[in-house]
N, C-alpha and C positions, 0 to 999 in steps of 0.2 A: 567632270563628275559633279553631281549635285551635292550640295552641302549636306552634312549629316544633321545639322541643326535646321529643322524646317522653318524656323521664323527668321533666319538670317537674311535670306534674299529679299523678302518683303521690307524689312527694316532698312536694308541697304537702299532699296529703290526709293523709299520715302525720304531717307536722309539725302540721297543724290538729287532728287527733284527739288527738295528744299534748298539745297546749296545753290543749285542752278538759278532757281527763282530769286534767291538773295542776291547773287551775283548780277543777275539781270537788272534788278530794281534798285541796286544800291551802288553800282559803279557806272558812272555816267557814260564813259566811253564804250564799255561793253554793251550797256542798255541801247545806246544810239546805234551801234553797229548791227545788233540783233534785231531790234524792234523798229528802228528807223526814226526819222525826225518826228517830233511831236506835232500834233494836229490841233488847231484852235477849236474850242467848243463850238463856236458859231458855225463851223463847217459841217457839223453833224447833220443837219437836214438838207444840205446842198446836194444837187443831182449827182456830182461825181462821186459822193460817198455812198450812193445807192445803186442797185443793180437792176438792169433791164430783165424782164421776166425770163427770156431765153437763156440769159447768162446765170440767172439766179437758179434756174431749174436744175442743171447738173450739180450745182453746189449744194442745194438743199435736198435734192432727190437721190443723191448718190446712195444714201442709205437704203432707200426702198428699192432702187433699181439693182443694186448690187446683190440684194437677196435672192434674185432669180438664179444665181450661181449655186445656192445651197438650199433654197426653199423646197423645190420639188424633191430633191434628194433626202431632205430632212423628213419629208412625209412618207416616202416609199421605204425609208430605212425602218420605220416601225412595222412594216409588213414583210421585210425580207426573210423572216424565219418561215413564212408560209410557202416559199418556194416560187417556182416559175409562174404558177397559175394566178399569182397575186400581182404580177407586174402590170397588167393592163389597168389596174386600179389607179395608177398614176394619172390617168386621163380624167376620170370623174373628180378625183381629189384636187387636181390643179384647176379644173373648170370651176369647182365650188369656191376655190381660193380667189379666182378672178372675179366671180360674182360677188364675194364679200369685198374684194377690192374696189369694184365699181360702186357698191353700196356705200362704202365708207367715203369715197371720193365725193360722191354726191352729198353726203352728210357734211363733210367738211367744207364744201364749197358753200353750203347754206350757212355753215358757222362763220366763215369769213365774211359773208355778206352781212351777218348780224352782228359780228364783232371785228370790225376792220382794223382795230388797233393791235391785234395780235393777242397772244396769251393762250390759244387753244382750249384744252379741257379745263385749265385752271380758271380762265376768264369766264368760260361758259358756266361752270359750276358755281363760281362766286356770285354770279349775277342771278342765278336761278334756284340756289338753295340757301335757306336761312342759316343753317349750321355750318360754321367754317370748316368743320372737320371733313365735309364732303370735298370742297375744294383742295383741302390739304392732302386728302387721299390721292386725288388726281394729280396734284403737283408732285407728291413723293413718288408716285408711280412712274411719272415721266422722268423725274430726275434719276431714279434708278435705271429706267430704261435707257436713258442717254449714256449713263456710265457703262452699262452692259453692251450697248450698241458699239461703243468704242472697242471694248474687249472683244466681242464677238467678230466684228468686222475685220479688225486687225489680225486676229488669230486665225480666221477663215482665210484671209488672203495669204498669210504666211504658210498655212497648211497646203493650200493649193501650189505654192511654189516649191514646198518641200516635197510634194508627191510627184512632181515633174523633174526635180533636181534633187536626188537623194543626198548630194553633198550637204545640203541644208538641214537634213533630218538631225534631230537631237539639239538643234540651236533655235527652235521655234520661239521659245520664251524670250530669250535675249534680243532676237530680231524684232519681235513684236513690240517689246518696250522701247527699243530704239525708234521704231516707226512712230510710236505715239509721241515721243519727244520731238521728232522732226515735224510732226503735224502741229504740235503746240507752238514751236518756234514760228512757223509760217503764219499761223492764226493770229499770233501775237502783233504782227505787222498790220493786221486790219482785214475786214471783210473784202473790200475791193481787191487787195493784192492776193488774198488767198483764192478768190475767184479767178483771177488770172492764171494762177498756177494750176488750179484743181479742175477748172470747168472743162477744158478740151479733152483730157484723158477720159473723162466720163463719157463725153460725146463719142470718142473714138471706141470705147468699150461697147456702147450702143450699136455702133456700126458693125463691130465684130460680132455681136450676137445675132444681128440681122443677117450678116453674111453666113454665119453658122447655120441659121434656119434656112436660108436660100439654098445653101449647099445641100442640106437634108432633102429638100424637095427635089433638087435636081437629081440627087442619088435615087430617090423614090420613083422619079419618072423613068429612070433608066433601068432600075432593077425591081420595079413594081412597089406598090404600097404595102403589100404583104410579102414579107421576105422570110427565108428560112429561120432567121433569128427572132422574128416577130412572135410574141407569145400569144396564146389563144385569148380572144376577147370575150368577156362576159361569163367566163367560168368562175364559179365560187369556190375558192380554195378551202379546204378542210382546216378547221380551226379558227375561221374568221368570225369575229363577234362584233356587235354593234359598238362596244366600247373600244375594241382595237381599231375599228374603222374611224371612230371619232378622234382617237388619239393620233392616227395618222394625219387626219384633217387638220387638227390643231397644230401639229408639228409643221405641216406645210404652210400654215398661216404665218409662219415667220416671214414669208415673202410680202406680207402687207405691212410689216413694221416700218417706221420711219414716216408715215404719213402726217404725223402731227408737226413735224418740223417746219413745213411751209406756213401752217397756220399759226405757229408760234412766232414766225419771223416776218410777218406781213410788213412791218415797218421798214424793212431793208429793201422792199421792192420800189423801184422808181415810179411805177404806175400805181402803187397802192394796192388796194383789194383786187382790182381788175387784173393786175399782174399776177397775183397769187392765184386767182381763178384760172387764168390761162395756163399757168405752170401746172395746176392740179389736172386739167383737161389733157394736156399734152402727156403728162406723166401717166395717166390712167391708160391712155391708148397705147403708148410704147411699152409700158410693162405688161399689159394684157396680151398683146401680140407676142412679146418675147416669152412669157410664161407658157402660153398655149403652144407655140411652135417648139419651143425647147422640150417640153414634156412629151409632145407627140413623137418627136424623133427619138427621144429615149425609149419610148414604147416600141417603135418600129424596129429599132436595132436591138431591142431587149437587153439594154445596158443593166448590168447588176451592180448592186451596192458593193463597193470595195473600199475598206477603210483606209488603205495606202494609195488609192487613186480615185479622185473625185469623178463623178459622172460626167461633168463637163469636160474634164481632161480625156475620159475615155471616148466621148462622142467626137470631140475635135480630132483626136487621134484617128478614128475610123474615117473621117471625111478627108483630113488633110495629111495623114501620116504624121510624122514628127519633124516635118520640115519647117520652113519659115513661118508659114501661116499659123501652124499649130503653136509655135513659139510666141508669136504676137498675141494670140488669143490668151495663152496662159499668163504672159507678162501683164497684159492689160487687165486680165481678171484679177490678178494680184493687185494691181495698181488701184483699180476702182473699189476693190473690197478695203483697201487701205484708206482710199478717199471717202468711203462711206462714213468713217469715223469723222471726217472733216465737217460734214453737215451738223453733227452734234456739237462741234465746237461753236457753232452759231446758235443752235437751239438751247443747249444747257445754260450758258451765261445769260441769254435774254430771260428765259423762265426763272432762273435763280434771282435775277435782279428784280423782276416782277414780284416775286414772292417776298424778297427781302424788303422792297419798298412798302409791303404791307406789315413788316416788322416780324415776320415768321421765320426769317433767316438772318444771319449776321449782316449788318449794314455794309461791311466791307465789300460784299458782292455787288452793291449798287454802284461802285466806284468805277469810272471809265479810266482806261490807261492812256498812254501817250497816243495811241492810234485810235482813240475813241471806242475801242472794243471793251468788253467787261473782262479785263485781263485776269482779274482774281478768280473769277469763275472758270475760265479756261485752265488755269493752273490747278484748281481743285479737281476738275474734271479728269485731267491728264494723270494726276497723282492717284486718284481713285481707280481708274481704269488700268493703269500699270500695276497697281497692287492686285487687282483681280486677275489679270493675266498671269502673274507670277503664282498666285494661290492655286489657279486651275491649270496651271502649266501650258497655257495657250491652247487648250482642247475646246473646239467649238461645240461639240455635242454636250459637254459638261456645263457649258455656259448658256446655251439655248433655252433650257428649262427656266432659268432664272430670268432670261432676256424677255421671253414672250408674256409671262404673267403680268408684269407691270405694263406693258403695251396695251394689253386687252382690258385691264382694269381702267386705264385711262380712256380707251375707246368707249367703254360702257358708261362711264361718268359722263363723258362728253354727249353721248347719244341721249341719255336720260335728261341731261340739262337742256339740250335743245328741245326734247319733247315737251319738257315743262314750259319752256318759252312759248312754243306754239299755242299750247293750251291757255296760257296766260294773255298772250297778246291777241290771239285769233286774227292775225293779219291774213292778207290775201293768200290762199292756198294752204292755209294752216292744217287742214285735214290731211292732205297728201304729205306735207312735210312731217307732221307728227307720226303718220303711219311709217314713213321710211326710217325716221329716227328710232321709233319704238321697236321696229323689227330689227334694225341694226344693233340696238342695245341687247336685245334677246340673243341674237347670234354671238356677239362679242363676249357677253357674259357666259354663255355656253362654252366658248373656247377657253375663257380664263378659268373656269371651273374644272374643265377636262384637264388643262395643264396642272392646276393645283392638286388634283386628285391623282393623276397618272404619274406625274413628275415629283410627287412630294418627297419620296425618299431619294430621288436623284438630285436634289438640291433645291427644289421649288420652296421647300420649308424655310429656307434662308430669307427669300423675299417676303413670305407671309409673316415673318417675324420682324424683318427690317422695316417694312411699311408702317406698322403701328408705332414702332420706335421713333421713326422720323416725325410722324404726326405728333406724338407726345412731346418730342423735343421741340418742334415748332411752336406748339402752344406755350411751352415754358419760356422759349425765347421771347415771344410776343408779351407774355407776362412781365418778363424782366424789363422789357423796354417800356411798357406802360407804368410799371412801379417807378422806374428811374424818372420818367416824365413827370409823374405825380409829385415825387420827391423834390425835383428841381424847379417845379412851377411856383411862382411867387406872385403875390399881389403887389403891383408897382406903386399902389397908393400907400402901402404899409411898409414894405421892405425896400430900404435904400442902403448904399454903401455906408459904412461907418468906419472911423479910425480905430485900429486895434493896436494893442501893446504887443510888440514883436521882440523876442530876444534872438539875436544872431549868434550862431556858433560856427567858427571857422576852424575846419579840421586842418591842421598843419603837420608836415613831416619834418620841418626845420625851418630855419630862417634863410630864405632865398627869395628870388624874384617872384615865384609863384605865390608864396606866402604874402609878400608885400602887396601884390596886386589883388589878392582875394581880401585881405583885411582892409585895404583902402576901399574897396567896393562895398564891403559890409558895413563900415563906418559911415559911408555916404548914404546908406538906406536905413540905418537904425542907430539909435543912441545908446543901446544896450548890446555891446558886443563881447563875446568870450572867445578866446583863442584856445582850442582844445589840442593837446599833444598826447598821444597814446604811445608810451615807451614800453620796451620789452625787458629792461633791466634798470637797476637804480642809477648806473653810471650815465646812461643816455638822458635820463630824466634830469639829472643834476646838471649835465652840460647844457641842456635846453633851458633850464632856468637861469643859469649864468649868462647865456647869450641874450636871453630875453631882456634880462636887466640891463645888460650892456647896450641893448638896441634902444632903451629908453622907456620900456614898458608901454607900447602904443595902446594896449588895452588889457583887460584882465586875462591872465594866463591860468588855465587849469591843466594839471598834468595828471595822467592816470597810468599806472603800471599794470600791464597785461602779462601775466606770468604764462599764459598758454599761447602767446604770440598771435592773438586774435584782434583785429579791429572792430568786428562787428558786435561782439558781446559787450566789451566795455563801452562802446558808443551807445548801444541801446540801453545799457544800465544807466548811463549818465542822463540820457534823455528822459528816461522814466522818472528818474529822481526829480528832474525840473518840472515835468508834467504833474507830479503828485505833490509838489512843494506848496503848502498851504499858505505861506506867508506872502508870497508874491508871484503866484503862478502867471506866466505870460498867456496871452490869448493864442499866440502862435509861436512856434520855433522855427527859424529858418537856419537850415544847415547849408553852409557854403563849402564846396569842394573845389579845390584848385586842380586844374587838369591842363597838361600841355598837349597840344595838337602837333604831331610830327609833320613835316613838309612832305614826306613820301609815305605812301600808304603802307609799304612793308615794314617801316619803322615801328608801326603799332605792334608788330609781332615781338619786339625787342623790350617791350615795357609791360608792366603790370597794369591790368585794366581794372584797378581797384574801384574806381568811381562807379563803374557800371554795377559792381556787385553791392555797393553801398546804397546806390539809388533804389535798386530793387528791394533790398532788404528793409529799407526805412519806410516803404509803403505800408508796412504793418502799423505805423504810428499814425494816429488820426489827425493830429494838428501840426504835423511836421512838414515843412516845405523844403524840399532839396534843390539847391541851385548850383549849377556848374559855372565856374569862372574860367573860361578858356584862356590859354596863353599859346599863341601860334609861334613855333620855333622857326627860326630863319635858316637853320642848316639842316 
């Protein structure tokens, strides 16, 4: 039963992923087992770390190709209320989608040739528009698209399985989040290893779809191409409007999402830009054939939209029954829809790192993990997509309106950027290239507007609000980095290190080996040392003063009584008194905290972690340096 408190599940998902990420990156043995051995930085550009184009194709194109399983259905679903007479419209809608797909592939091939270092719409717009907000809109749209790609692909795959195996119904959200977690773990091991795991199932799904199309033609040769179930062709159903037709076309255009991934990931191709171009051409051919063949057989068989049984499942059931072949198709449809999310785990971290290098995102996204992948970006992607899956209960139809707007905004920006490039450079064939890109920009802009208008109340408003927020946040992040750089910059001819007067304070809890070690270290680094003892009653303070005198008064002792049993408040009060002391205020105060380190990790659970709290609390003080003096226990 779903929790009565709606925010419980998302919070639990975020906490779980955070704990898992902490465990992976802070416990060596767990990290080595899950992620694998670390790889040297110099291996990054070696051939074995990159992919040949035919192996990179299924890894990067799983997102696009998997959408053939739900793209035509998404389009005809918009017309389902018009009845049987509207079923034939799946053919012109799919044909228009294929035309747009070919147009976009041609455009992106030109983009790869012009920008062989990757980056896609972000790199194109950054180079061709003066104002940075244009490239930030493209990057924001793509980052949102990548997050939604994971959510849509995984949710769609799980829904396909649930429609064939009712025992899974009601558990789609949990299964989807689990799948995201598995994909994250595999990708943390590196691109080459994820390719070895994910490439061949995508190839097998392509074969399954082509076999399904072949089985359809065999059936039609046996039972004629016009069958009793075939709806009438060319009849205009009552209630059909231009806006409704455009709405259906825009929904079907979800089949062309994912094209950007290859252009963003050009650096992972062993052949460079030529490999990316080969992958684009092969992808365009196989996807076009599959879309046209699949939608044609849906028309011949008169397949209707069923929210509890996908059109792919219905068609496979008609051709193969519910035997082994049907089960194979359904299982690999589920697998490839899950793997579609995998291509995003390559594209999102690459793009996020590129934007972070320009200081528009946190620098932590530029750091490579043990396997030379952008691990932090992968974890962020997994967390955000899992949160979306939970919020929308793994419902694909609820996610697609959000999913497509960002895609087509990025498409439009990329097309406009390339158009400006051809007009600026006027290189060979610039008129034809400019015409192709400007036409593509008009089409993709139209689709984005249609989605924004028709799906606004269905959730599209979220993206329209999120995108400006991301752009504004990115500009603020860059401003912060620039401000920090300005503040830290020095003139090496004028500013040099100088000796400061430092007062050392050693926080002690008694006279023992830790205190001796900490005081000895403090006296070795500074001439002015104070031992500070905070007691909770008069008796403990008196005992401490007596022991200190018996110990020989190694340095000045200050005792403070804390009636509320707090260390932080009296410590802060004492530090402020020293900071504001006019007679001999030190330049800096160095606070030493003695801390023992247990031999076994679980021993940490048996001791107070007061030093962590004190270090965090003392950050509020401007000229206080906190140092930890560790003592490693032997037992």
